[in-house]
C-alpha positions, 0 to 999 in steps of 0.5 A: 393836412394833405400828406404831411405828418407830425413827428412827435418823436423828433419833437420830444428828442429836440425838446429833451436836448434843449433842457439845461439839466439833461445829460442824456441827449445822445442816448435819447436821440439814438433811441428815438431814431431807432423807434422811428426806424422800426415803424418805418418802411425805410431801413431801421438804422436810417433815422438814427444819424438824422436824429443824432445830428438834429439833437446835436444841433439842438445841443449847440443852439442851447448854448447859443440861445440859453436865455430863450430856449423857445428859439432853439426849439423852433430853429431845430424843429425847422432844420430837423424836419427839413433834414429828415423829410429831405433825406427820406425823399432822397432815399425814396428817389434812390430806390426809384419810387416815382414822385415829383419833388415839387409835389412832395415839397408842397404836399408832404414837407411843408405840411409836416413842417407846419404841423411840427411847428404847431406842436413844438410849443406844447411838446416843449412845455410838457418836456420842460415840466417832465425834465424839471420834475425828474431832475428835481427828484434826482437833486433831492435824493 
């Protein structure tokens, strides 16, 4: 899809943050941001605050839409993808990397958003199953 890419780490952090039983949201947001930062050309610390803000938004939405967590997943995916892609474009513009914002929006941000939205439900289902099995095992012991 043109220049867009799916951000699976972001989707996993969002899905994990939405789970009711989970109390390690912030740690995984920092770890996810650090992992993405380590493989990115941008400074390794660039993604950490963006992932923490996105996880905080997911945590906040979880309390607002507690009966329909899929809505929280979709809204946080849209906001998180837009935040990360826009911040990345701003940093690239600041470092004088030549590109057009309209082309970046049409060829990178929108395709990335579409891919993330398409993968949001499968990632949410897998992470929900994982969280249930992890926290069910913790409750048994």
